[in-house]
C-alpha positions in Angstrom: -28.1 -22.8 -30.1 -25.1 -20.4 -30.1 -24.5 -18.5 -26.9 -22.4 -15.3 -26.7 -19.2 -15.4 -24.7 -19.6 -13.2 -21.6 -17.8 -9.8 -21.3 -14.5 -9.9 -19.5 -15.1 -6.4 -18.0 -11.4 -5.6 -18.5 -10.8 -1.9 -18.4 -9.1 -0.1 -21.4 -10.1 -2.7 -24.0 -12.4 -1.9 -26.9 -15.6 -3.9 -27.2 -14.6 -5.4 -30.5 -11.2 -6.6 -29.1 -10.8 -10.4 -28.7 -9.8 -9.9 -25.0 -13.1 -8.0 -24.3 -14.7 -11.5 -23.9 -14.2 -14.6 -21.8 -14.2 -17.3 -24.4 -16.0 -20.1 -22.5 -18.2 -21.0 -25.6 -15.7 -20.5 -28.4 -12.4 -21.9 -27.1 -11.3 -25.4 -26.0 -14.5 -27.0 -27.1 -14.7 -30.8 -27.7 -16.5 -30.1 -30.9 -13.3 -28.6 -32.2 -11.5 -31.9 -32.1 -14.5 -33.7 -33.8 -14.4 -31.1 -36.6 -10.6 -31.4 -37.0 -10.9 -35.1 -37.2 -13.5 -34.8 -40.0 -11.2 -32.5 -41.9 -8.3 -35.0 -41.5 -10.5 -37.8 -42.8 -11.6 -35.6 -45.7 -7.9 -35.0 -46.6 -7.1 -38.7 -46.3 -10.1 -39.7 -48.4 -9.0 -37.2 -51.1 -5.4 -38.5 -51.1 -6.7 -42.1 -51.4 -9.2 -41.3 -54.1 -6.6 -39.4 -56.2 -3.9 -42.0 -55.3 -1.7 -39.1 -54.3 0.7 -38.4 -51.4 -0.8 -38.1 -47.9 -1.5 -34.5 -47.1 0.1 -32.9 -44.1 -2.3 -30.9 -41.9 -1.3 -28.1 -39.6 -3.4 -26.5 -36.9 -2.7 -23.0 -35.8 -4.0 -22.8 -32.3 -2.4 -21.3 -29.2 -2.4 -24.4 -27.1 -2.4 -23.6 -23.4 -3.7 -27.0 -22.5 -3.2 -30.6 -23.6 -2.0 -30.7 -27.2 -2.5 -34.5 -27.4 -6.2 -33.8 -28.2 -5.1 -32.2 -31.5 -2.8 -35.2 -32.3 -5.7 -37.6 -31.4 -7.9 -35.7 -33.8 -5.4 -36.9 -36.5 -4.0 -33.5 -37.3 -0.4 -34.0 -38.1 1.0 -30.9 -36.7 -0.8 -28.8 -34.0 1.6 -25.8 -33.8 3.7 -25.6 -30.7 4.0 -21.9 -29.7 6.0 -22.4 -26.6 8.8 -20.2 -28.0 6.3 -17.5 -28.5 4.0 -17.7 -25.5 6.0 -19.4 -22.8 9.7 -18.4 -23.3 11.2 -14.9 -23.4 14.5 -13.0 -23.0 14.6 -13.7 -19.2 14.0 -17.5 -19.5 16.8 -19.6 -18.2 18.2 -22.9 -19.5 16.0 -24.9 -17.1 12.9 -23.2 -18.5 13.8 -24.3 -22.0 14.6 -27.8 -20.9 11.5 -28.2 -18.9 9.2 -27.1 -21.8 11.0 -29.0 -24.5 11.0 -32.2 -22.5 7.3 -31.8 -21.7 6.4 -31.3 -25.4 8.5 -34.2 -26.6 7.0 -36.5 -23.9 3.5 -35.3 -24.9 3.7 -35.9 -28.7 2.3 -39.3 -29.4 4.4 -42.1 -31.0 4.7 -41.7 -34.8 3.8 -38.0 -34.7 6.1 -35.1 -35.5 7.2 -32.5 -32.9 7.3 -28.9 -34.1 8.8 -25.7 -32.9 7.2 -22.4 -34.0 9.8 -19.7 -33.4 7.8 -16.8 -34.8 4.7 -15.8 -36.7 2.7 -12.9 -38.0 0.7 -12.5 -34.7 3.6 -11.7 -32.5 6.7 -9.6 -32.2 9.8 -10.8 -34.1 12.2 -13.3 -32.5 15.0 -10.7 -32.3 12.6 -8.2 -30.7 11.3 -10.8 -28.1 14.6 -12.4 -27.2 17.3 -9.9 -28.3 19.7 -10.6 -31.2 22.1 -12.9 -29.4 19.5 -15.0 -27.8 17.4 -15.1 -31.0 20.4 -16.7 -32.8 20.6 -19.3 -30.0 16.9 -20.0 -30.2 17.1 -20.5 -33.9 20.1 -22.8 -33.7 18.7 -24.9 -30.8 15.3 -25.3 -32.6 17.1 -26.5 -35.8 18.7 -29.5 -34.0 15.6 -30.6 -32.1 13.4 -33.4 -33.5 10.6 -32.5 -35.8 9.5 -29.5 -37.9 10.8 -26.0 -37.5 8.6 -23.1 -38.4 10.4 -19.7 -38.9 8.5 -16.6 -39.9 9.7 -14.3 -42.7 13.1 -12.8 -42.1 13.3 -14.0 -38.5 16.2 -16.1 -39.6 18.3 -13.0 -40.4 17.5 -11.2 -37.2 14.9 -8.7 -38.4 13.5 -6.7 -35.5 10.1 -5.0 -35.2 9.8 -1.5 -36.6 7.1 1.0 -37.5 6.5 1.6 -41.2 5.5 4.9 -42.7 2.4 5.0 -44.8 4.6 5.7 -47.9 6.5 2.5 -47.2 3.3 0.4 -47.3 2.4 1.6 -50.8 3.5 -0.7 -53.6 3.6 1.5 -56.7 3.7 -1.5 -59.1 0.5 -2.9 -57.6 -1.1 0.6 -57.5 -0.4 1.1 -61.2 -1.9 -2.3 -62.1 -5.0 -1.5 -60.1 -5.3 2.0 -61.6 -4.6 3.6 -58.2 -2.4 6.6 -57.5 -0.2 6.3 -54.4 -0.5 9.3 -52.0 
């Protein structure tokens, strides 16, 4: 049986917004780890059957609890979003050290740490941290152990900006599709 998550009763949030619900049935469920483990085994079986390289599996999940469950489900890289959801332009050196040390201690032996600096769900690094600090975050993450994940153009300091409708139109694509840009 599938139950509906209860309403959060937050004011000013549309009913179809993710935050309009309290996700007690659809988040942090033990079945998630069982499913991920099955996918990992499927990937390993495929690699073995095809006699190909082992496939690397990534999990995009905003971990606010114990990430070791994802590693124990044999997913190689459960994304570490601490630079996105726990650090900001007011964070101090001790905040970085505390979170980095905690993550490195948590990652099980033989697994890769990872550092997601930016992604499509959040504001750009330079917008979140400021230009100077964004460069520092990039450089620091490049010398830490493991895998670095940098979103498009964050490496060159791109900041958020609003686009006009005209800027979103790709005339080459429109002509292939037989559309006329407005």
